[in-house]
VOTIVO-939680 format. One record per atom (N, C-alpha, C): residue number from 1; x, y, z. Coordinates in steps of 0.05 Angstrom, whole numbers. Each point is the difference from the previous one (the first is absolute). Layout:
N
+------+--------+--------+--------+
! resi !      u !      v !      w !
+------+--------+--------+--------+
!  NUM !      X !      Y !      Z !
...
+------+--------+--------+--------+
# end
This chain:
136
+------+--------+--------+--------+
! resi !      u !      v !      w !
+------+--------+--------+--------+
!    1 !    572 !    223 !   -318 !
!    1 !    -22 !     18 !     -5 !
!    1 !    -20 !    -11 !    -20 !
!    2 !    -23 !      2 !      9 !
!    2 !    -22 !    -10 !    -18 !
!    2 !     -9 !     22 !    -18 !
!    3 !     -8 !     -9 !    -26 !
!    3 !    -10 !     20 !    -20 !
!    3 !    -29 !     -7 !     -5 !
!    4 !    -13 !     20 !     -9 !
!    4 !    -28 !     -3 !     -9 !
!    4 !     -7 !     21 !    -22 !
!    5 !    -23 !     -7 !    -13 !
!    5 !     -7 !     17 !    -22 !
!    5 !    -31 !      3 !      1 !
!    6 !    -10 !     23 !     -2 !
!    6 !    -28 !      4 !     -3 !
!    6 !     -6 !     17 !    -24 !
!    7 !     -5 !    -13 !    -22 !
!    7 !     -4 !     14 !    -26 !
!    7 !    -22 !    -13 !    -17 !
!    8 !    -19 !     17 !    -11 !
!    8 !    -22 !     -9 !    -13 !
!    8 !      0 !     14 !    -30 !
!    9 !     -2 !    -14 !    -20 !
!    9 !     -2 !     10 !    -27 !
!    9 !    -25 !    -11 !    -12 !
!   10 !    -17 !     21 !     -9 !
!   10 !    -27 !     -7 !    -12 !
!   10 !     -3 !     15 !    -26 !
!   11 !    -13 !    -13 !    -18 !
!   11 !    -14 !     13 !    -25 !
!   11 !    -28 !     -5 !     -2 !
!   12 !    -16 !     20 !      2 !
!   12 !    -29 !     -3 !      0 !
!   12 !    -15 !     25 !     -5 !
!   13 !    -27 !     -1 !      3 !
!   13 !    -19 !     21 !     -6 !
!   13 !    -12 !     10 !     28 !
!   14 !     -3 !     26 !      2 !
!   14 !    -16 !     11 !     21 !
!   14 !    -28 !     -8 !      2 !
!   15 !    -11 !     -6 !     22 !
!   15 !    -28 !     -7 !      2 !
!   15 !    -18 !     24 !      6 !
!   16 !     12 !     21 !      7 !
!   16 !    -16 !     25 !      4 !
!   16 !     19 !     23 !      0 !
!   17 !    -10 !     24 !     -3 !
!   17 !     18 !     25 !      3 !
!   17 !     15 !      1 !     25 !
!   18 !     24 !      9 !      2 !
!   18 !     15 !      1 !     25 !
!   18 !    -18 !     19 !     21 !
!   19 !      2 !     -7 !     24 !
!   19 !    -13 !     15 !     23 !
!   19 !     23 !     17 !     12 !
!   20 !     -1 !     26 !     -3 !
!   20 !     20 !     20 !     10 !
!   20 !     -8 !     12 !     25 !
!   21 !     17 !      0 !     18 !
!   21 !     -3 !     15 !     26 !
!   21 !     26 !     11 !      9 !
!   22 !     -1 !     16 !     21 !
!   22 !     23 !     12 !     12 !
!   22 !      2 !     -3 !     29 !
!   23 !     24 !     -4 !     12 !
!   23 !      0 !     -3 !     28 !
!   23 !     -1 !     28 !     12 !
!   24 !     -3 !      1 !     27 !
!   24 !      0 !     26 !     13 !
!   24 !     25 !     17 !     -5 !
!   25 !     22 !    -15 !     -4 !
!   25 !     25 !     14 !     -8 !
!   25 !      2 !      9 !    -27 !
!   26 !    -19 !     -7 !    -19 !
!   26 !     -1 !      8 !    -28 !
!   26 !     13 !    -20 !    -19 !
!   27 !      8 !    -24 !     10 !
!   27 !     10 !    -21 !    -19 !
!   27 !    -22 !    -12 !    -15 !
!   28 !      3 !     -1 !    -28 !
!   28 !    -21 !    -12 !    -16 !
!   28 !      2 !    -30 !      1 !
!   29 !    -24 !    -13 !      1 !
!   29 !     -3 !    -30 !      1 !
!   29 !    -20 !     -8 !    -20 !
!   30 !      7 !    -16 !    -20 !
!   30 !    -19 !    -11 !    -19 !
!   30 !     -2 !    -30 !      4 !
!   31 !    -24 !    -11 !      0 !
!   31 !     -5 !    -27 !      1 !
!   31 !    -15 !     -9 !    -24 !
!   32 !      7 !    -23 !     -9 !
!   32 !    -17 !    -12 !    -24 !
!   32 !      4 !    -31 !      1 !
!   33 !    -19 !    -12 !    -13 !
!   33 !      1 !    -30 !     -2 !
!   33 !     10 !     -6 !    -29 !
!   34 !     16 !    -22 !     -1 !
!   34 !     13 !     -8 !    -26 !
!   34 !     -8 !    -29 !     -4 !
!   35 !    -10 !     -5 !    -24 !
!   35 !     -6 !    -28 !     -8 !
!   35 !     22 !    -13 !    -17 !
!   36 !      7 !    -24 !      8 !
!   36 !     18 !    -16 !    -18 !
!   36 !    -15 !    -24 !     -8 !
!   37 !      5 !    -10 !    -22 !
!   37 !    -15 !    -23 !    -10 !
!   37 !     20 !    -22 !    -12 !
!   38 !     -8 !    -23 !      1 !
!   38 !     12 !    -23 !    -12 !
!   38 !    -19 !    -19 !    -10 !
!   39 !      9 !    -18 !    -19 !
!   39 !    -18 !    -22 !    -10 !
!   39 !      8 !    -25 !     15 !
!   40 !    -20 !    -14 !     11 !
!   40 !      5 !    -26 !     13 !
!   40 !    -15 !    -21 !    -12 !
!   41 !     11 !    -25 !      0 !
!   41 !    -11 !    -23 !    -14 !
!   41 !    -24 !     -9 !     16 !
!   42 !    -23 !     -3 !    -12 !
!   42 !    -25 !     -4 !     13 !
!   42 !     -8 !    -29 !     -7 !
!   43 !     17 !    -16 !    -10 !
!   43 !     -8 !    -29 !     -7 !
!   43 !     -6 !     -3 !    -28 !
!   44 !      7 !    -24 !    -10 !
!   44 !     -7 !    -10 !    -28 !
!   44 !      9 !     23 !    -20 !
!   45 !     22 !     13 !      3 !
!   45 !     12 !     17 !    -20 !
!   45 !    -13 !     29 !      2 !
!   46 !    -19 !      5 !     18 !
!   46 !    -13 !     25 !      1 !
!   46 !     17 !     18 !     19 !
!   47 !      2 !     26 !     -5 !
!   47 !     14 !     20 !     14 !
!   47 !    -20 !     21 !     10 !
!   48 !      3 !     10 !     23 !
!   48 !    -19 !     22 !     10 !
!   48 !     19 !     21 !     13 !
!   49 !     -9 !     25 !     -1 !
!   49 !     16 !     20 !     14 !
!   49 !     -4 !      0 !     29 !
!   50 !     22 !      8 !     15 !
!   50 !     -2 !      3 !     28 !
!   50 !     11 !     27 !      7 !
!   51 !    -15 !     16 !     14 !
!   51 !     10 !     27 !      6 !
!   51 !      4 !      3 !     29 !
!   52 !     23 !     14 !      7 !
!   52 !      7 !      5 !     26 !
!   52 !      0 !     30 !      5 !
!   53 !    -10 !     10 !     21 !
!   53 !     -2 !     28 !      7 !
!   53 !     21 !      8 !     21 !
!   54 !     13 !     21 !     -5 !
!   54 !     21 !     11 !     19 !
!   54 !     -6 !     30 !      8 !
!   55 !      5 !      5 !     27 !
!   55 !     -3 !     27 !      8 !
!   55 !     27 !     11 !     -1 !
!   56 !      0 !     26 !    -13 !
!   56 !     24 !     15 !     -2 !
!   56 !     -3 !     27 !     14 !
!   57 !     23 !     10 !     12 !
!   57 !     -2 !     25 !     13 !
!   57 !     25 !     15 !     -9 !
!   58 !     -4 !     26 !     -8 !
!   58 !     24 !     17 !    -10 !
!   58 !      1 !     24 !     18 !
!   59 !     24 !     12 !      4 !
!   59 !      4 !     22 !     18 !
!   59 !     13 !     21 !    -17 !
!   60 !     -4 !     27 !      8 !
!   60 !     15 !     22 !    -10 !
!   60 !     -5 !      4 !    -29 !
!   61 !     22 !      5 !    -15 !
!   61 !     -3 !      8 !    -28 !
!   61 !    -10 !    -25 !    -17 !
!   62 !      7 !    -24 !      8 !
!   62 !    -14 !    -24 !    -14 !
!   62 !    -30 !      2 !      4 !
!   63 !    -10 !      6 !     24 !
!   63 !    -28 !      1 !      5 !
!   63 !    -13 !     21 !    -18 !
!   64 !     11 !     24 !     -2 !
!   64 !    -11 !     22 !    -15 !
!   64 !      1 !     -8 !    -30 !
!   65 !     21 !    -13 !    -10 !
!   65 !      1 !     -8 !    -27 !
!   65 !    -21 !    -22 !     -8 !
!   66 !     -3 !    -18 !     20 !
!   66 !    -20 !    -21 !     -3 !
!   66 !    -29 !     11 !     -3 !
!   67 !     -5 !     19 !     19 !
!   67 !    -25 !     12 !      1 !
!   67 !     -6 !     16 !    -26 !
!   68 !     21 !     14 !    -10 !
!   68 !     -4 !     16 !    -24 !
!   68 !     -2 !    -13 !    -25 !
!   69 !     15 !    -23 !     -4 !
!   69 !      3 !    -13 !    -25 !
!   69 !    -13 !    -27 !     -5 !
!   70 !     -7 !    -12 !     23 !
!   70 !    -14 !    -28 !     -1 !
!   70 !    -29 !      2 !      4 !
!   71 !    -14 !    -18 !    -15 !
!   71 !    -28 !     -3 !      3 !
!   71 !     -6 !    -30 !      0 !
!   72 !    -26 !     -7 !      7 !
!   72 !     -9 !    -27 !     -2 !
!   72 !      6 !    -12 !    -28 !
!   73 !     12 !    -23 !      1 !
!   73 !      8 !    -12 !    -26 !
!   73 !     27 !      5 !     -8 !
!   74 !     15 !     20 !     10 !
!   74 !     27 !      6 !     -6 !
!   74 !     17 !    -25 !      5 !
!   75 !     21 !     -4 !    -18 !
!   75 !     19 !    -22 !      5 !
!   75 !     24 !     13 !     10 !
!   76 !     14 !    -12 !     20 !
!   76 !     23 !      6 !     13 !
!   76 !     19 !    -22 !      6 !
!   77 !     25 !      6 !     -1 !
!   77 !     19 !    -19 !     11 !
!   77 !     13 !     13 !     25 !
!   78 !      0 !    -13 !     23 !
!   78 !     10 !     11 !     23 !
!   78 !     17 !    -18 !     17 !
!   79 !     15 !     12 !     17 !
!   79 !     16 !    -14 !     19 !
!   79 !     -5 !     12 !     27 !
!   80 !      0 !    -15 !     19 !
!   80 !     -5 !      9 !     28 !
!   80 !      8 !    -22 !     22 !
!   81 !     -8 !      4 !     23 !
!   81 !      3 !    -18 !     22 !
!   81 !    -25 !     -7 !     14 !
!   82 !     -1 !    -25 !      9 !
!   82 !    -26 !     -6 !     16 !
!   82 !      3 !     11 !     29 !
!   83 !    -22 !     12 !      9 !
!   83 !     -3 !     10 !     25 !
!   83 !    -26 !     -5 !     13 !
!   84 !     -2 !     -8 !     24 !
!   84 !    -26 !     -4 !     14 !
!   84 !     -7 !     22 !     20 !
!   85 !    -24 !     10 !     -1 !
!   85 !     -9 !     20 !     19 !
!   85 !    -18 !    -11 !     18 !
!   86 !     -1 !      9 !     25 !
!   86 !    -21 !     -7 !     19 !
!   86 !    -14 !     24 !     10 !
!   87 !    -26 !     -4 !      5 !
!   87 !    -15 !     23 !     10 !
!   87 !    -25 !    -13 !     15 !
!   88 !    -13 !     19 !     14 !
!   88 !    -26 !     -8 !     15 !
!   88 !    -22 !     14 !    -15 !
!   89 !    -21 !    -16 !     -7 !
!   89 !    -22 !     12 !    -14 !
!   89 !    -18 !     14 !     21 !
!   90 !    -24 !     11 !    -11 !
!   90 !    -17 !     16 !     17 !
!   90 !    -12 !    -17 !     21 !
!   91 !     -1 !    -26 !     -4 !
!   91 !    -12 !    -20 !     20 !
!   91 !     20 !    -10 !     19 !
!   92 !     24 !     12 !     -2 !
!   92 !     20 !    -11 !     20 !
!   92 !     15 !    -26 !    -11 !
!   93 !     -7 !    -10 !    -22 !
!   93 !     13 !    -25 !    -10 !
!   93 !     26 !      6 !    -15 !
!   94 !     20 !    -15 !      8 !
!   94 !     26 !      2 !    -12 !
!   94 !      0 !     -9 !    -30 !
!   95 !      9 !     13 !    -18 !
!   95 !      0 !     -4 !    -28 !
!   95 !     29 !      1 !    -10 !
!   96 !      6 !    -17 !    -21 !
!   96 !     26 !      1 !    -13 !
!   96 !     -5 !      2 !    -30 !
!   97 !     19 !     12 !    -14 !
!   97 !      1 !      3 !    -30 !
!   97 !     27 !     -2 !    -10 !
!   98 !      4 !    -17 !    -18 !
!   98 !     24 !     -3 !    -15 !
!   98 !      0 !     14 !    -25 !
!   99 !     20 !     17 !     -7 !
!   99 !      0 !     16 !    -23 !
!   99 !     29 !      2 !    -10 !
!  100 !      1 !     10 !    -25 !
!  100 !     26 !      6 !    -13 !
!  100 !      6 !     29 !      2 !
!  101 !     23 !      7 !     14 !
!  101 !      8 !     28 !      1 !
!  101 !     16 !      6 !    -24 !
!  102 !    -10 !     18 !    -17 !
!  102 !     15 !      5 !    -24 !
!  102 !     26 !     12 !      2 !
!  103 !     20 !    -10 !    -17 !
!  103 !     28 !     11 !      0 !
!  103 !      4 !     10 !    -28 !
!  104 !    -10 !    -10 !    -21 !
!  104 !      5 !      6 !    -29 !
!  104 !    -24 !     -7 !    -17 !
!  105 !     -8 !     15 !    -19 !
!  105 !    -21 !     -6 !    -18 !
!  105 !      5 !     11 !    -28 !
!  106 !    -11 !    -15 !    -18 !
!  106 !      0 !      9 !    -28 !
!  106 !    -26 !      0 !    -10 !
!  107 !    -11 !     21 !    -11 !
!  107 !    -27 !      2 !    -11 !
!  107 !     -1 !    -11 !    -28 !
!  108 !    -16 !    -20 !     -6 !
!  108 !     -1 !    -12 !    -24 !
!  108 !    -26 !      8 !    -15 !
!  109 !    -15 !    -18 !    -14 !
!  109 !    -22 !      8 !    -14 !
!  109 !    -27 !    -10 !     14 !
!  110 !    -24 !      7 !     -8 !
!  110 !    -24 !     -6 !      9 !
!  110 !    -14 !     22 !     16 !
!  111 !    -24 !     -3 !      2 !
!  111 !    -16 !     25 !     14 !
!  111 !      6 !     24 !    -14 !
!  112 !      7 !     22 !     15 !
!  112 !      9 !     25 !    -10 !
!  112 !     31 !      1 !     -2 !
!  113 !     14 !    -19 !     10 !
!  113 !     27 !      2 !      0 !
!  113 !     14 !      0 !    -28 !
!  114 !    -14 !    -13 !    -19 !
!  114 !     10 !      2 !    -29 !
!  114 !      1 !     29 !    -10 !
!  115 !    -21 !     15 !      8 !
!  115 !      2 !     28 !     -8 !
!  115 !     20 !     16 !     17 !
!  116 !      0 !     -6 !     25 !
!  116 !     16 !     16 !     17 !
!  116 !     30 !     -7 !      1 !
!  117 !      9 !    -24 !     -9 !
!  117 !     26 !     -7 !     -1 !
!  117 !     17 !     20 !    -16 !
!  118 !    -13 !      8 !    -21 !
!  118 !     15 !     20 !    -18 !
!  118 !      4 !     27 !     14 !
!  119 !    -16 !      8 !     20 !
!  119 !      3 !     26 !     11 !
!  119 !      9 !     -2 !     30 !
!  120 !      3 !    -24 !     10 !
!  120 !      9 !     -4 !     27 !
!  120 !     29 !      6 !      2 !
!  121 !      8 !     16 !     20 !
!  121 !     29 !      5 !      5 !
!  121 !     17 !    -25 !      2 !
!  122 !     24 !      1 !     -7 !
!  122 !     18 !    -24 !      3 !
!  122 !      1 !    -12 !     28 !
!  123 !     -1 !     17 !     20 !
!  123 !      1 !    -10 !     27 !
!  123 !    -25 !    -13 !      9 !
!  124 !    -23 !      4 !    -17 !
!  124 !    -24 !    -12 !      5 !
!  124 !      0 !    -26 !    -12 !
!  125 !     16 !     -6 !    -22 !
!  125 !      0 !    -26 !    -12 !
!  125 !     17 !    -19 !     16 !
!  126 !     21 !      7 !      8 !
!  126 !     19 !    -17 !     15 !
!  126 !     19 !     18 !     15 !
!  127 !      9 !    -14 !     24 !
!  127 !     20 !     15 !     17 !
!  127 !     27 !    -13 !     -4 !
!  128 !      2 !    -21 !    -15 !
!  128 !     23 !    -14 !     -4 !
!  128 !      7 !     -8 !    -28 !
!  129 !    -12 !    -21 !     -9 !
!  129 !      6 !    -12 !    -24 !
!  129 !    -18 !     10 !    -24 !
!  130 !      8 !      0 !    -23 !
!  130 !    -16 !      5 !    -23 !
!  130 !    -17 !    -24 !     -8 !
!  131 !    -22 !      5 !    -14 !
!  131 !    -19 !    -23 !     -6 !
!  131 !     15 !    -23 !    -14 !
!  132 !     23 !      4 !    -15 !
!  132 !     13 !    -22 !    -13 !
!  132 !     13 !    -19 !     19 !
!  133 !      2 !      7 !     25 !
!  133 !     13 !    -16 !     19 !
!  133 !    -18 !    -19 !     16 !
!  134 !    -27 !      0 !     -8 !
!  134 !    -18 !    -19 !     12 !
!  134 !     10 !    -29 !     -4 !
!  135 !      3 !    -16 !     19 !
!  135 !     13 !    -27 !     -3 !
!  135 !    -20 !    -21 !     -8 !
!  136 !    -13 !      1 !    -24 !
!  136 !    -15 !    -20 !    -12 !
!  136 !     -5 !      4 !    -29 !
+------+--------+--------+--------+
# end
């Protein structure tokens, strides 16, 4: 039996407020972009920041909490899985998008999250581990 794992863990800041929508069946879906940054050596002892952008999608209660408590600039720690969607655009061209399907999230500081983290319900901050369990 072969085994596999599809797990993504990110710590970053939202690039914009979450975009909240609902399916025809009433399921909440929130999408947002998350920036992660690292310093890379640019030669001769100089370092420069490098930012990567990630698309994140949340469903159900996670989506509702993200929409309510997160804003542009908010810092979050999240776990999810990579998934690729395929669709046809208005011109009939096939398109693909790889995104992170949210499984767990902890609201940290930044944007309005620093104000909201004190009033956010416990289930909005995390669905599993407390903040002290972040592995870094």
